[in-house]
N, C-alpha and C positions, 0 to 999 in steps of 0.2 A: 413292542407288542401293545403299547398303550392304545386305547381307543380302537381296539381291534374291530369291533362291530358296533353299529348303531341300530337298535331295533326301533321300529316305528310304532311301538305299542301304545305310546301316550300321545300320538299325533292325531288329533281329530280335525276333520274338515271344518273350517270356520268361515264366517263372513266378516272380513275386516271392516272396521269402522270407516265411515265415509268422510271423516274429518280431514282437513287440509294438513300439509306438513306443519308440524308444530312441536314444541317442547315446553313443559311446565314442571313445577315442583312435584307433580303427581303423575306424570306420564309423558309419552311422546308418540309421535307418528311421523314416519318418513316414507312417503310414497314417491319421492324423487320428482315431484311435480315442479319444483323450483330449481334454479341453477345453483343455489347455495343450500347447505345443510340448515335445518331449522334452528331458530332462536326465538326467545320470548320478547325480543326487542330491547332487552336490558342486559343483565349480566349472565343470564343462563343461555347456553348454546350447546349444540351437539356437533362434535368434530371428528371426522373420519381420519384414520391412520392405517398404515400397512403397505404403502407403495414404496417405502424408502429402500428396501432391500431387493427389489426387483421381482419378488414372488408374485405380487399382485399389481395390476394396473387397472384402474377403474375410472369410469366417467359417468357423471350424472346425466341422464337423458330425460326426456319428457315422459315421466311416469316409470322409469326404471333406473337401476344402477347396473351398468354394463361392466362386467369383471372379466379380465383375462388372467388365468392362473398359470404360473410357471413354478410348480412345486417339485422339488427334488425327490428322488426315490427315498421313501421312508421319512420324508420331510413333514414337519408339523408346524410350519410358520403360520401364525394367525394374522388376521386383519380385524378391524372393528371400529368402534367409535367410543369416545369418552365424553362425559358431561363436564361442563365448566364448573358446575356446582352439584352437590349430591342431591339425588331425587328419591322420592318415596314411592315404591311400586307395590305397597301392601294390598293384598286382595286381588291382584291382577295376574294374567297370564302374559307370556311373551309370544307374540304371533308373527310368523314369518311366511312369506310367499316367494318362491324362487323357481327358476327353470334351469335344468342342465341342458345347455344348447349343444353340447358335444355328443359324439356317437358312443363314447365309453362311459361306463358308470362311474360315479363319484360318491364319496361319503363326506358329509358335512357334520360338524359338531359345534354347538354354541355354548357359551358360558357367560355368566354374569359375575361381576366383581364389585365389591363394596369398599368404601372408605379409602379409595385410591391406593389399595394395596397391590403389590406386584410380586412376581417371582414365585419362589417356593412357598413363601408365607402369605400368598394372596388369599383373601377371604372370597373364595370362589365357589360357585355351584355349577354343576354340569348335568345334573339329573334331578328328577322329582324325588320326593321322599319314598316312592315305590320303586325307584330304580329305573324308570323310563328315561332314557337319555335324551338330552336336548339336541336332537339331530337324527340322521338316518342316511340310508343308502338312497341315492337318486339315480335311477337308470338313465341312460342316454336318451335325450329328447323328451324327458318327463318334466312336468310341472307339479310341485307339491306345495300344499298349504299346511303349515304345522302350527300347533298350539302347545306351548310348554307350560306345565304347571309349576310355577316358581314359588308357590306359597311356602312350601316346606322343603325347598331344594337342598341337595347335598352334593358333595363332590364324589364323582364316580371314577374309579380306577380299575382297569383290567388287571387281574392277578391270576397267577398260575394255580393257586389253591387257597383254601380258607386260612391256612397257616400264615399266608402273607397278608391277611387282612387284620392288622393289629388295631384295636380300639375302633373297629368299624363293624358294619353289618354286611354279610354276603347276600347278594341278590343275583342268582345265576353265576356268571363268571366275574362279576364286578364287586368291588368293595366300596361301600358307601360310608363316607366319613363326614363329620361335622367340621367345617373349616371356619366356623364363626361368621358366616355370611350374614350381613345385616340388610334386610330388604328395604328398610327405611332410609338407607344411605347408599344407594346404588351409584357407582362412579363410572361404570362403563360396561360395554358388551363386546365380546370378541368371538370370532369363529374361524375355524380352519376349513379349507376345501382341499381334499386329497383324492388321489386315485383310489378306486375300489380295490381293496386287498383281496387276494385269492390264494389258493394253494400254489399256483404257478409263481407267485411273488413271495412265497414263504410267509404269507400273511402280513406282509409289509405293503404299505400303499405304493403303487407304481408312480413313476414320474409323470407329471402333467406338463405339457408344452403348449402354451397359448390356448389353453382350454377355456372355452367361453361359458360363462355362467351369468344369468340375469337375475338380479334380486329385484322383485317387484315392490315389496313393502316390508317394513319391520315396525312393530308398534307394541306398546304396553301401556295400560292405564288410559287416563284422560288428560287432555290439556285444559279442561275446564275446572279450575280450582274451586269454583263455587258449587259444583255438583254435590259434593259430600255434605256441605252445610244445608243445602236445600232438602236433601233426603232425610237428614236427622230430625227434621221438624215433624215427621210423620212416621215414626217407627212402627206404629200399630198397623198401618196399611189399610185402615178403615175407609179412607177416602181415595185410595189408589186402586183402581180396577185392575191394574197390571199385576199387583202383588196379592190380591185377594184379602180375606179376613185374617186376623192374627191366628197363627198356628196354635194348636193345642199345647198344653204344658206336659204332655205325656213324655216321660223320660225315665230311663233305667240305666243301671250298670249291669254288665253281664260278662260271660265268658264265651269263647267261640272255638270250635274246631271246624273242620271242613268236610263236605260230603258232596257226592254227585247225585243230582236229582233228575235233571231234565234229559233223560234218554227217551227214545221213541216209546210211546205208550205209558210213560210214567208221568203223571200229572201232579202228584203231590196232594196233600190234604186239601188245599184250596181249589183243586179241580181245574186249574188253568191249563189249557193245552199249549204245547210248545210254541206254535205260531202266535199265540196270544200273550206271551210273556215279552217283556221289554228288557233287552240287554242281558248281561251275564252276571250282574251283581245281585244274586238272589239269596234268600236265607229262610231257615226254618225256625220260627219263634217257639219258645218253650210252650208246651201244651197247656200248662196251668194258666198262662196269660191268654193265649189264643182262644182257648175254649173255656174261659172263666164263666161264661154264661151258656156254654154248650152250643154256640152259634157261629164260631169262627169269625167273629166280628172284626178281627184285625187282618184278615186275609186281604192282600192287595195293598196294604199300607206300605209306605216308604218311610224309612228312617235314615237319618244322617248319623253316621258312627265315626268315632275317632278313638284311637288307641294311644294315649300319651306315652305309655311305656314302650311302645314299639315304633311304628313309622310316623305316628302323630300327624296323619294326613286324612282329612275328612273325605268319606265316600258316601254315596247314597245306595241303600239296599232295599229291594222290594221283598216283602214277606209273601211267600208262595206255598209254605208248607208248615207243618208242626213238628216240633222235636219232642218226642214222648217223655224223655228222661233228663232233659237239659237242666232242670232246676233241682234235681234230686241229689245234691251234693252238699258237703259241709264247706267251711271256709278254705280248706285245703284241697278242694276239688274231689273229695272222696264221697261216694254214695252213702247216704244215711238210711239204714234199714229199720223198719218197725220190728219189735221183738215181742214174743209172747211172754206169759207169766214165768216161764222157765228160762227166759233169756235167749231163746232160739229165734232165728229169722223166720218170718211168716211167709210160707209159700203160697203164691197166688195162681201159679200156673206151672205145669211141667211140660217142657218141650224136648225135642230131640237133642238140643244142646244142653239140657239140664234144667234145674228148677229156676223159676223167676220169682224173686222175693219182693215183698211189698216195701216200698221206699217212702221216705218222708220228704215232702216238698219243703224246701227251705226258703228260697227267694226266687222271684221271677226276673226275667230280663235277658236270659241267655238266647243266643241266636246261632245255630249252625249255619255256616256260610258256604257258598259255592267256592270252588278252588280259586277262581279269579278274584272274588271279593276278599278271601282270606289273604291272598298275596298282596293285594292293594292296601289292606287295613293292618295286618299283623306282620307279614313278611313271608319268607319261604315256607312251603308246606311242612318242611322238616321241623319247624318250631312246634307244630302239633296243636297247641292251645294257647290262647292269649285273652287277656281281659280288655274291655273297651267300654265306652259310654255311648249312649245313643238317645236321640229324641226324634219324635215324629215330625215329618215335613211333608209337603206336597211332592208328588212324583214329578220328575223333571221332563215329562214329555208333553207334546202338544197335539198328538193325534187324537181323533175322537174315541170315546169309549165304545165298547161293544156289548151287546146283549147276546149271550150264548145260550142256545136252546138245548137243554138236556132232555126235555120231553115236550113235544108240541102237539099233544092231543087236544081235541075240543074239550074234553072233560077234566083234563089235568095238565097243568103247565108248571114247568120247573126251569128256571133260568139262572145263569151266572153272569155277573157283571165284571168284565175284564177291561184292563187298560184305563182304569179310572185314575185321574190325577189325585183325588182325595179318597179317603176311606168311606165306604158306603154305610149310611145310617139305616135306610129303609128302601124297599121296592114295593110299589103298589101297582095293582092291575085294574083295568077297567074293561068291561065288555059292552059299553054303551057310548063309546067315543069320548070318554072323560066326564060324562055327566055325574058319575059317582065312582068312587075308588074303594078297593078292598086291599088290606094289607096282605102281603105274601110272607110266609113264615120262613125265617132263615134257619137252615139246618147245619149240623156240624161239618158237612162237606162244603160249606160256603154257598150252597144253592138256595134260591128263594122259590118256594113252591106254593101252589094254590090248586086245590082240588074242587070238583063239583062246581064248575064255573063255566057255564055254557057260552055259546057264540064263538065262531071261528075267529072273528076279527077282534083283536085285543090291543089295548094301549098300555104303556108302562110309564109310571112316574118314579124316577130315581132321585133320591135325596142323599146328599153327602152329609158328613158330620158338621159342616158349617151351614147347613140348611139351604144350600143352593140346590136347584132343581133342574133336571133334564128330562124332557119328554121324548119318548119313542112311540109314535102314534100309529094306530090303524094297521097293525100287522096281522095278516092272515096266518095265524099260527100254524095250522097243519101243513101249509106249503111254504113256510118261512125259510126252511133250510137250516143249516147248523148255527147261523149267527145273523145278526142285524147290526150294522154300524150306525151309530147315532150321528147327528150333524155337528156335534160339538163335544167339548169336555168341560169339566168344572174349572173355574178360576183357581189359581194356586193361592195358598195362604202365604204368609210371610216368606220372603226370599231365602233360599238356602245358600250356604257357602260352598257346597260341593261343586266340583268342576266336571262331574260325571255327565257325559252326554249319552242319552239313551239311543237305542237303535243304531248302534255303531259297531263295527267289527274291529275297532282299534284295541279292544280289550281281550282279544284272543291271545292265549299264551301257548307256548310250545315247550315241551319237556320230554325227556331230558335234553338239555342244550349246553354243550355239544351232544350229538347223538351218534350212534353207530349203525345198528341194523333197522331200527324203527323209531318213529317220533310220534308223540301224542299231541294233538291240538285240542285245547279246551276253551269253551266259550263260543261255540258255533251256532247258538240258537237262532241267530238271524241270518245265517249263511245258507245260500242255495247251492253253492259249489265251491270247490277248493282245487287248486293246482299248484305245482311247484316248478319254479324257474331257476336256472343257474345264473351266475353273475353276469353272463352275457345277454340275459333276457330270453334264452331258449327254454321252451317247456320240456322238462325232463320227467315229470309225473303228470299225465294228462288229467283233465277235469274229472273230478269225482262229484257226482250229483248228491247233494245233501237234502235239498227240498225242505230246509228249516225243520228237520226231524231229529237232529242229533245235537247234543251239546258237546260231545267229545268223539273224535275219531283217531284211529291209529293208522299211520301209513308206513308201508315198507320202503325203506330207503337203502337197503343193503346193496343194491346194484349201483348206487350213485358213487361217483368219484369223490374223494375228500375235497372239501371246499366250502364256500359260502353259498347258501341258497335262500331264496325268497319264496315263502308260501303266500299265495294270493287268494284271498277269500272274496267271493262275490255274493251280495245280497240283492234284495229286490230294488233298493234305492241307494245302496252304498257298497263300498269296497273296503278292504283292509289288507295289510301285509304284516307278516312276521318273518324276521330274518333268523336263520339258524345255521349252525355249523355241522357238517358231516365229518366225523373223525376220519 
């Protein structure tokens, strides 16, 4: 039953480096351009193995590794390569591109090994710290490009219940355990290629006979040993246009639970509409910090968060809402209430649910998280609440910012700035082509407004917290429509360590999984449609139009036969898949 499923939750489409076949102390790239596996010309080399038992036969071709697989029923024989010396892959991903050239689906699984350990005691990782497995299902005739977050990798094992997960963490049906993997001393990489399991095979991989698979490339890190030394000379980023100015030192510790915000018509306190939000890792910052000056000045900010006591893997979160009572707790997480002279709690409001008492703000820094962000940072939603640290970073997208028009009258203008890489410091308006500028007032809903300011044609000067400026000029405001996209975005500040890729559907999660009568998909903000296919690639639940209006949908699967299914999400510029089991 091991390795029953591989979900493509953490597999983002990437552009592999254009470097030649190579290997060094800090990385490797094998695109199979040469007849021999790469070496550094000295003692360090990369050597393939796995053809000895007849399961795999492979040939280096011009730009490909052609593999024929003869895997027995329920067989898990691996192939791979070893390094002649240990290498350091710190701070890198493992990137793979391959094609299933056969007509039947396969499932592949990758693992990394350190310190030349083998067998049951191997220092091995097979999944990211969030449980995203290094591999996935590849339908017949499909090409996939996968990127695996190995920074905080763990060993993932399928278990029947949480009782079988001893000294580990449950994520879905998998038990994550720490096998002592040392990313600074990687000794080899291996993978299995199996037939796609199904109910018809009792969830065991079927036999593969001369099944063709083409591996186009596999790489991690860089072969240029001097790169890191060059970068260290300019940590500030002042002279590096690609990294922008040094990031702020804004940082806090906080606690998090989870909530759903982005349903159709629910924009949150920052007033961003669903199509104008980027990704599914969003959060609500405690009100005391967000509104410390009554102007929602932290709306749109991105923070990099890490929870050392939980998954210990950094993610990037965008602030899109406020949490009214996040900070109103003592050290044990209990609310602290103000008392009157008689020691009674002070009532500030009486609602249908009972009285609301006045609370004492203790400390700032809490962020309520989207379900996807909570699972990536803390773990399963069942944990409920967890502590973490965060600091401000630039948002990791490259699309231009937008000016959203809440009011576009000649006599009154109100705008919101969406999709900014950096937090907004000010917005100014001009009615004379930029000859003079007037400040717009930022309101608690994150809108910038200006009244009694004539002339239909207006320009906007937008300044971020690093004093970088973007102009959106000569807009006929009454006829501008709901938004205007700028020509650019702000340069990022110092580089982040997060691997989160914005505008992707790879962070959609499905629960419960396995499911019986219905299944919920969360994180669909960027999706325009969703459909469900069986393991043979046949559509069993036809396209449901989403039009980027929903973050979460529930689909009826009661009529589906038990087995493995793939939900395929389609966006404007991207796609994503989630694999689930119907009981």
